[in-house]
DOPATOR-157872 format. One record per residue: x, y, z of N, C-alpha, C, O in turn; residue number from 1; residue in three letters. Coordinates in nm, 2 decimals. Layout:
BEGIN
(site (X, Y, Z), (X, Y, Z), (X, Y, Z), (X, Y, Z), NUM, 'ALA')
...
***
This chain:
BEGIN
(site (-7.98, -3.59, 4.60), (-7.92, -3.47, 4.65), (-7.88, -3.39, 4.53), (-7.82, -3.43, 4.44), 1, 'MET')
(site (-7.92, -3.26, 4.53), (-7.89, -3.17, 4.42), (-7.74, -3.13, 4.43), (-7.68, -3.14, 4.53), 2, 'THR')
(site (-7.69, -3.08, 4.31), (-7.55, -3.04, 4.31), (-7.52, -2.93, 4.41), (-7.42, -2.93, 4.47), 3, 'PRO')
(site (-7.62, -2.84, 4.43), (-7.60, -2.73, 4.53), (-7.59, -2.79, 4.67), (-7.51, -2.74, 4.75), 4, 'LEU')
(site (-7.68, -2.88, 4.71), (-7.67, -2.94, 4.84), (-7.54, -3.02, 4.86), (-7.48, -3.02, 4.96), 5, 'MET')
(site (-7.50, -3.09, 4.75), (-7.37, -3.17, 4.76), (-7.25, -3.07, 4.78), (-7.17, -3.10, 4.87), 6, 'THR')
(site (-7.25, -2.96, 4.70), (-7.14, -2.87, 4.72), (-7.14, -2.80, 4.85), (-7.04, -2.78, 4.91), 7, 'ALA')
(site (-7.26, -2.77, 4.91), (-7.27, -2.70, 5.04), (-7.22, -2.80, 5.15), (-7.15, -2.76, 5.24), 8, 'ALA')
(site (-7.26, -2.93, 5.13), (-7.21, -3.02, 5.23), (-7.06, -3.04, 5.23), (-6.99, -3.05, 5.33), 9, 'ALA')
(site (-7.01, -3.04, 5.11), (-6.86, -3.06, 5.09), (-6.79, -2.94, 5.15), (-6.69, -2.95, 5.22), 10, 'LEU')
(site (-6.84, -2.82, 5.12), (-6.78, -2.70, 5.17), (-6.78, -2.70, 5.33), (-6.68, -2.66, 5.39), 11, 'ALA')
(site (-6.89, -2.74, 5.38), (-6.90, -2.75, 5.53), (-6.80, -2.84, 5.59), (-6.74, -2.81, 5.69), 12, 'ALA')
(site (-6.78, -2.95, 5.53), (-6.68, -3.05, 5.57), (-6.54, -2.99, 5.56), (-6.46, -3.01, 5.65), 13, 'VAL')
(site (-6.51, -2.93, 5.45), (-6.38, -2.87, 5.42), (-6.35, -2.76, 5.52), (-6.24, -2.75, 5.58), 14, 'VAL')
(site (-6.45, -2.68, 5.55), (-6.43, -2.56, 5.64), (-6.42, -2.61, 5.78), (-6.34, -2.55, 5.86), 15, 'ILE')
(site (-6.49, -2.71, 5.82), (-6.48, -2.75, 5.96), (-6.36, -2.83, 6.00), (-6.32, -2.84, 6.11), 16, 'SER')
(site (-6.29, -2.89, 5.90), (-6.17, -2.96, 5.92), (-6.05, -2.87, 5.96), (-6.05, -2.76, 5.91), 17, 'GLY')
(site (-5.96, -2.92, 6.03), (-5.84, -2.84, 6.06), (-5.72, -2.90, 5.99), (-5.69, -3.02, 6.00), 18, 'THR')
(site (-5.65, -2.82, 5.91), (-5.54, -2.87, 5.83), (-5.42, -2.88, 5.92), (-5.38, -2.79, 5.99), 19, 'ALA')
(site (-5.35, -3.00, 5.92), (-5.24, -3.02, 6.00), (-5.11, -3.00, 5.93), (-5.00, -2.98, 5.99), 20, 'CYS')
(site (-5.11, -3.01, 5.80), (-4.99, -2.99, 5.72), (-5.01, -2.90, 5.60), (-5.13, -2.86, 5.57), 21, 'THR')
(site (-4.90, -2.85, 5.54), (-4.92, -2.76, 5.43), (-5.00, -2.83, 5.31), (-5.08, -2.77, 5.25), 22, 'ASP')
(site (-4.97, -2.96, 5.29), (-5.04, -3.03, 5.19), (-5.19, -3.04, 5.22), (-5.27, -3.02, 5.13), 23, 'LYS')
(site (-5.22, -3.07, 5.34), (-5.36, -3.08, 5.38), (-5.43, -2.94, 5.37), (-5.55, -2.94, 5.33), 24, 'ALA')
(site (-5.36, -2.84, 5.40), (-5.41, -2.70, 5.39), (-5.44, -2.67, 5.24), (-5.54, -2.62, 5.21), 25, 'LEU')
(site (-5.34, -2.70, 5.16), (-5.36, -2.68, 5.01), (-5.48, -2.76, 4.96), (-5.56, -2.71, 4.88), 26, 'ALA')
(site (-5.49, -2.89, 5.00), (-5.60, -2.97, 4.96), (-5.74, -2.91, 5.01), (-5.83, -2.92, 4.93), 27, 'ASP')
(site (-5.74, -2.86, 5.13), (-5.86, -2.80, 5.18), (-5.90, -2.68, 5.09), (-6.02, -2.66, 5.06), 28, 'SER')
(site (-5.80, -2.60, 5.06), (-5.83, -2.48, 4.97), (-5.89, -2.52, 4.84), (-5.98, -2.46, 4.79), 29, 'ARG')
(site (-5.83, -2.62, 4.78), (-5.87, -2.67, 4.65), (-6.02, -2.72, 4.66), (-6.10, -2.70, 4.58), 30, 'ARG')
(site (-6.04, -2.79, 4.77), (-6.18, -2.85, 4.79), (-6.28, -2.74, 4.81), (-6.39, -2.75, 4.76), 31, 'GLY')
(site (-6.25, -2.64, 4.89), (-6.34, -2.53, 4.91), (-6.37, -2.45, 4.78), (-6.48, -2.42, 4.75), 32, 'ALA')
(site (-6.26, -2.43, 4.70), (-6.28, -2.36, 4.57), (-6.37, -2.45, 4.48), (-6.46, -2.39, 4.41), 33, 'SER')
(site (-6.34, -2.58, 4.47), (-6.42, -2.67, 4.39), (-6.57, -2.67, 4.44), (-6.66, -2.67, 4.36), 34, 'THR')
(site (-6.59, -2.67, 4.57), (-6.72, -2.67, 4.62), (-6.80, -2.54, 4.58), (-6.92, -2.55, 4.55), 35, 'ALA')
(site (-6.73, -2.43, 4.59), (-6.79, -2.30, 4.55), (-6.83, -2.31, 4.40), (-6.94, -2.26, 4.37), 36, 'LEU')
(site (-6.74, -2.36, 4.32), (-6.77, -2.36, 4.17), (-6.89, -2.45, 4.15), (-6.98, -2.42, 4.07), 37, 'ASP')
(site (-6.89, -2.57, 4.22), (-7.00, -2.66, 4.20), (-7.13, -2.60, 4.25), (-7.24, -2.62, 4.19), 38, 'ALA')
(site (-7.13, -2.53, 4.36), (-7.25, -2.47, 4.41), (-7.30, -2.36, 4.32), (-7.42, -2.36, 4.30), 39, 'ALA')
(site (-7.21, -2.28, 4.26), (-7.26, -2.18, 4.17), (-7.32, -2.24, 4.05), (-7.42, -2.20, 4.00), 40, 'LYS')
(site (-7.25, -2.34, 3.99), (-7.30, -2.41, 3.87), (-7.44, -2.47, 3.90), (-7.53, -2.47, 3.82), 41, 'GLU')
(site (-7.45, -2.54, 4.02), (-7.58, -2.60, 4.06), (-7.69, -2.50, 4.07), (-7.80, -2.52, 4.02), 42, 'GLY')
(site (-7.66, -2.38, 4.13), (-7.76, -2.28, 4.14), (-7.80, -2.22, 4.01), (-7.92, -2.20, 3.98), 43, 'ALA')
(site (-7.70, -2.20, 3.92), (-7.73, -2.15, 3.79), (-7.81, -2.25, 3.71), (-7.90, -2.22, 3.64), 44, 'THR')
(site (-7.77, -2.38, 3.71), (-7.83, -2.48, 3.64), (-7.98, -2.50, 3.68), (-8.06, -2.53, 3.59), 45, 'ALA')
(site (-8.01, -2.49, 3.80), (-8.14, -2.52, 3.85), (-8.22, -2.39, 3.85), (-8.34, -2.39, 3.87), 46, 'THR')
(site (-8.16, -2.28, 3.83), (-8.23, -2.15, 3.84), (-8.26, -2.11, 3.98), (-8.35, -2.02, 4.00), 47, 'GLY')
(site (-8.21, -2.17, 4.08), (-8.24, -2.15, 4.22), (-8.19, -2.01, 4.26), (-8.08, -1.97, 4.22), 48, 'ALA')
(site (-8.26, -1.95, 4.34), (-8.22, -1.82, 4.40), (-8.11, -1.85, 4.51), (-8.12, -1.96, 4.57), 49, 'ALA')
(site (-8.02, -1.75, 4.53), (-7.92, -1.77, 4.64), (-7.99, -1.77, 4.77), (-8.06, -1.68, 4.80), 50, 'MET')
(site (-7.97, -1.87, 4.85), (-8.03, -1.88, 4.98), (-7.93, -1.82, 5.08), (-7.81, -1.81, 5.05), 51, 'THR')
(site (-7.98, -1.80, 5.20), (-7.89, -1.75, 5.31), (-7.78, -1.86, 5.34), (-7.67, -1.82, 5.36), 52, 'ASP')
(site (-7.82, -1.98, 5.34), (-7.73, -2.09, 5.36), (-7.62, -2.10, 5.26), (-7.50, -2.12, 5.29), 53, 'GLY')
(site (-7.66, -2.07, 5.14), (-7.56, -2.07, 5.03), (-7.46, -1.96, 5.04), (-7.34, -1.98, 5.02), 54, 'TRP')
(site (-7.51, -1.84, 5.08), (-7.42, -1.72, 5.10), (-7.33, -1.75, 5.22), (-7.21, -1.72, 5.21), 55, 'ILE')
(site (-7.38, -1.81, 5.33), (-7.29, -1.84, 5.44), (-7.18, -1.93, 5.40), (-7.07, -1.91, 5.44), 56, 'THR')
(site (-7.22, -2.04, 5.33), (-7.12, -2.14, 5.29), (-7.01, -2.07, 5.20), (-6.89, -2.10, 5.21), 57, 'THR')
(site (-7.06, -1.98, 5.11), (-6.96, -1.92, 5.02), (-6.87, -1.83, 5.09), (-6.75, -1.83, 5.06), 58, 'LYS')
(site (-6.92, -1.75, 5.19), (-6.83, -1.66, 5.27), (-6.73, -1.74, 5.34), (-6.61, -1.71, 5.34), 59, 'VAL')
(site (-6.77, -1.85, 5.41), (-6.68, -1.93, 5.49), (-6.58, -2.00, 5.40), (-6.46, -2.00, 5.44), 60, 'LYS')
(site (-6.61, -2.04, 5.28), (-6.52, -2.10, 5.19), (-6.41, -2.00, 5.15), (-6.29, -2.03, 5.13), 61, 'ALA')
(site (-6.45, -1.87, 5.13), (-6.36, -1.77, 5.09), (-6.26, -1.74, 5.20), (-6.14, -1.71, 5.18), 62, 'LYS')
(site (-6.31, -1.75, 5.33), (-6.22, -1.73, 5.44), (-6.11, -1.84, 5.45), (-6.00, -1.81, 5.49), 63, 'PHE')
(site (-6.14, -1.96, 5.41), (-6.04, -2.07, 5.41), (-5.92, -2.03, 5.33), (-5.80, -2.07, 5.36), 64, 'VAL')
(site (-5.94, -1.96, 5.22), (-5.83, -1.93, 5.12), (-5.75, -1.81, 5.17), (-5.64, -1.78, 5.11), 65, 'ASP')
(site (-5.79, -1.74, 5.26), (-5.73, -1.61, 5.30), (-5.62, -1.63, 5.41), (-5.66, -1.66, 5.52), 66, 'GLU')
(site (-5.50, -1.61, 5.38), (-5.39, -1.63, 5.47), (-5.39, -1.53, 5.59), (-5.36, -1.56, 5.70), 67, 'THR')
(site (-5.44, -1.41, 5.56), (-5.45, -1.31, 5.67), (-5.55, -1.35, 5.78), (-5.54, -1.30, 5.89), 68, 'MET')
(site (-5.64, -1.45, 5.75), (-5.74, -1.49, 5.85), (-5.70, -1.61, 5.92), (-5.78, -1.67, 6.00), 69, 'LEU')
(site (-5.58, -1.66, 5.90), (-5.53, -1.78, 5.97), (-5.53, -1.75, 6.12), (-5.49, -1.64, 6.17), 70, 'ARG')
(site (-5.58, -1.85, 6.20), (-5.59, -1.83, 6.35), (-5.71, -1.75, 6.39), (-5.73, -1.73, 6.51), 71, 'GLY')
(site (-5.80, -1.72, 6.30), (-5.93, -1.65, 6.33), (-6.03, -1.75, 6.37), (-6.03, -1.87, 6.33), 72, 'SER')
(site (-6.13, -1.71, 6.45), (-6.24, -1.79, 6.49), (-6.36, -1.70, 6.45), (-6.41, -1.62, 6.53), 73, 'ASP')
(site (-6.41, -1.72, 6.33), (-6.52, -1.63, 6.28), (-6.65, -1.71, 6.26), (-6.65, -1.82, 6.19), 74, 'ILE')
(site (-6.76, -1.66, 6.31), (-6.89, -1.72, 6.29), (-6.96, -1.64, 6.19), (-6.96, -1.51, 6.19), 75, 'SER')
(site (-7.02, -1.70, 6.09), (-7.09, -1.63, 5.98), (-7.24, -1.67, 5.99), (-7.27, -1.79, 5.97), 76, 'VAL')
(site (-7.32, -1.57, 6.01), (-7.47, -1.60, 6.01), (-7.53, -1.51, 5.90), (-7.50, -1.39, 5.89), 77, 'ASP')
(site (-7.62, -1.56, 5.82), (-7.69, -1.49, 5.72), (-7.84, -1.49, 5.74), (-7.90, -1.60, 5.75), 78, 'THR')
(site (-7.90, -1.37, 5.74), (-8.05, -1.36, 5.75), (-8.09, -1.26, 5.64), (-8.05, -1.14, 5.65), 79, 'THR')
(site (-8.17, -1.31, 5.55), (-8.23, -1.22, 5.44), (-8.11, -1.15, 5.37), (-8.12, -1.03, 5.35), 80, 'GLU')
(site (-8.01, -1.22, 5.34), (-7.89, -1.17, 5.27), (-7.81, -1.07, 5.34), (-7.72, -1.01, 5.29), 81, 'HIS')
(site (-7.83, -1.05, 5.47), (-7.75, -0.97, 5.56), (-7.66, -1.06, 5.64), (-7.71, -1.15, 5.71), 82, 'ALA')
(site (-7.53, -1.04, 5.63), (-7.43, -1.13, 5.69), (-7.38, -1.07, 5.82), (-7.33, -0.95, 5.81), 83, 'VAL')
(site (-7.38, -1.14, 5.93), (-7.32, -1.10, 6.05), (-7.20, -1.18, 6.08), (-7.20, -1.30, 6.08), 84, 'THR')
(site (-7.09, -1.11, 6.10), (-6.96, -1.18, 6.14), (-6.93, -1.16, 6.28), (-6.93, -1.04, 6.33), 85, 'LEU')
(site (-6.91, -1.27, 6.36), (-6.88, -1.26, 6.50), (-6.76, -1.35, 6.53), (-6.73, -1.44, 6.46), 86, 'ARG')
(site (-6.68, -1.31, 6.63), (-6.57, -1.39, 6.67), (-6.44, -1.30, 6.68), (-6.44, -1.18, 6.69), 87, 'GLY')
(site (-6.33, -1.38, 6.68), (-6.20, -1.32, 6.70), (-6.11, -1.33, 6.58), (-6.11, -1.43, 6.51), 88, 'MET')
(site (-6.03, -1.22, 6.55), (-5.93, -1.22, 6.44), (-5.80, -1.17, 6.50), (-5.80, -1.11, 6.60), 89, 'VAL')
(site (-5.69, -1.21, 6.44), (-5.56, -1.18, 6.49), (-5.52, -1.03, 6.48), (-5.42, -0.99, 6.55), 90, 'PRO')
(site (-5.58, -0.95, 6.39), (-5.54, -0.81, 6.37), (-5.65, -0.73, 6.32), (-5.75, -0.78, 6.27), 91, 'SER')
(site (-5.63, -0.60, 6.32), (-5.72, -0.51, 6.26), (-5.73, -0.52, 6.11), (-5.83, -0.51, 6.05), 92, 'PHE')
(site (-5.61, -0.55, 6.05), (-5.61, -0.58, 5.91), (-5.69, -0.70, 5.87), (-5.76, -0.70, 5.77), 93, 'ALA')
(site (-5.68, -0.81, 5.95), (-5.76, -0.93, 5.93), (-5.91, -0.90, 5.94), (-5.99, -0.95, 5.87), 94, 'ALA')
(site (-5.95, -0.81, 6.04), (-6.09, -0.78, 6.06), (-6.14, -0.70, 5.93), (-6.25, -0.74, 5.88), 95, 'LYS')
(site (-6.06, -0.61, 5.88), (-6.10, -0.54, 5.76), (-6.11, -0.63, 5.64), (-6.20, -0.61, 5.56), 96, 'ALA')
(site (-6.02, -0.72, 5.63), (-6.02, -0.82, 5.52), (-6.14, -0.91, 5.52), (-6.20, -0.94, 5.42), 97, 'ARG')
(site (-6.18, -0.95, 5.64), (-6.30, -1.04, 5.65), (-6.42, -0.97, 5.61), (-6.51, -1.02, 5.54), 98, 'ALA')
(site (-6.43, -0.84, 5.65), (-6.55, -0.76, 5.61), (-6.54, -0.74, 5.45), (-6.65, -0.74, 5.39), 99, 'VAL')
(site (-6.43, -0.71, 5.40), (-6.41, -0.68, 5.26), (-6.45, -0.81, 5.18), (-6.52, -0.80, 5.08), 100, 'GLU')
(site (-6.40, -0.92, 5.22), (-6.44, -1.05, 5.15), (-6.59, -1.07, 5.15), (-6.65, -1.10, 5.05), 101, 'ILE')
(site (-6.65, -1.05, 5.27), (-6.79, -1.07, 5.28), (-6.87, -0.97, 5.19), (-6.96, -1.02, 5.12), 102, 'THR')
(site (-6.83, -0.85, 5.19), (-6.90, -0.75, 5.11), (-6.89, -0.78, 4.96), (-6.98, -0.75, 4.89), 103, 'LYS')
(site (-6.78, -0.84, 4.92), (-6.76, -0.87, 4.78), (-6.82, -1.00, 4.74), (-6.80, -1.04, 4.63), 104, 'GLY')
(site (-6.89, -1.07, 4.83), (-6.95, -1.20, 4.80), (-7.08, -1.18, 4.73), (-7.17, -1.10, 4.78), 105, 'THR')
(site (-7.10, -1.25, 4.62), (-7.23, -1.24, 4.55), (-7.35, -1.28, 4.64), (-7.35, -1.37, 4.71), 106, 'GLU')
(site (-7.45, -1.19, 4.63), (-7.57, -1.22, 4.71), (-7.58, -1.15, 4.84), (-7.68, -1.14, 4.90), 107, 'GLY')
(site (-7.47, -1.09, 4.89), (-7.46, -1.02, 5.02), (-7.52, -0.88, 5.00), (-7.47, -0.80, 4.92), 108, 'VAL')
(site (-7.62, -0.85, 5.08), (-7.68, -0.72, 5.08), (-7.62, -0.62, 5.18), (-7.60, -0.50, 5.15), 109, 'ALA')
(site (-7.58, -0.67, 5.29), (-7.51, -0.59, 5.39), (-7.43, -0.68, 5.49), (-7.45, -0.80, 5.49), 110, 'SER')
(site (-7.34, -0.61, 5.56), (-7.25, -0.69, 5.65), (-7.26, -0.62, 5.79), (-7.24, -0.49, 5.80), 111, 'VAL')
(site (-7.28, -0.70, 5.90), (-7.27, -0.65, 6.03), (-7.14, -0.70, 6.09), (-7.13, -0.82, 6.11), 112, 'VAL')
(site (-7.05, -0.61, 6.13), (-6.92, -0.65, 6.18), (-6.92, -0.65, 6.33), (-6.93, -0.55, 6.39), 113, 'ASP')
(site (-6.92, -0.77, 6.39), (-6.91, -0.79, 6.53), (-6.78, -0.86, 6.57), (-6.78, -0.94, 6.66), 114, 'GLN')
(site (-6.67, -0.84, 6.49), (-6.55, -0.91, 6.51), (-6.46, -0.83, 6.61), (-6.47, -0.71, 6.62), 115, 'LEU')
(site (-6.38, -0.91, 6.69), (-6.29, -0.85, 6.79), (-6.15, -0.89, 6.76), (-6.13, -1.00, 6.71), 116, 'PHE')
(site (-6.05, -0.80, 6.78), (-5.91, -0.83, 6.76), (-5.86, -0.89, 6.89), (-5.88, -0.84, 7.00), 117, 'VAL')
(site (-5.79, -1.01, 6.87), (-5.73, -1.08, 6.99), (-5.63, -0.99, 7.06), (-5.57, -1.03, 7.16), 118, 'LYS')
***
């Protein structure tokens, strides 16, 4: 398994888990950050181009660290470097922040915002 695949798998596990305590939440954030670093290093080391899956994982990992997005249910789909965000967020500010994070993610060409405020 390549470093990139390992990092992506780790990020998916971290993202899919639900933190029950502050310590678990902090550990999840550290894990997601570490997974992103490992994925970036793996892609750089192998010279691999950023794939849609890599971009999706990176965006989801960034969402884990964002306190404004707590309580959100956001689906991230990437096709040809265009990212579509679907789901619910707790506020208009959270919606804007999710789009901002996505636009600022390396490799993202465009963002389609289909988020709804609860």
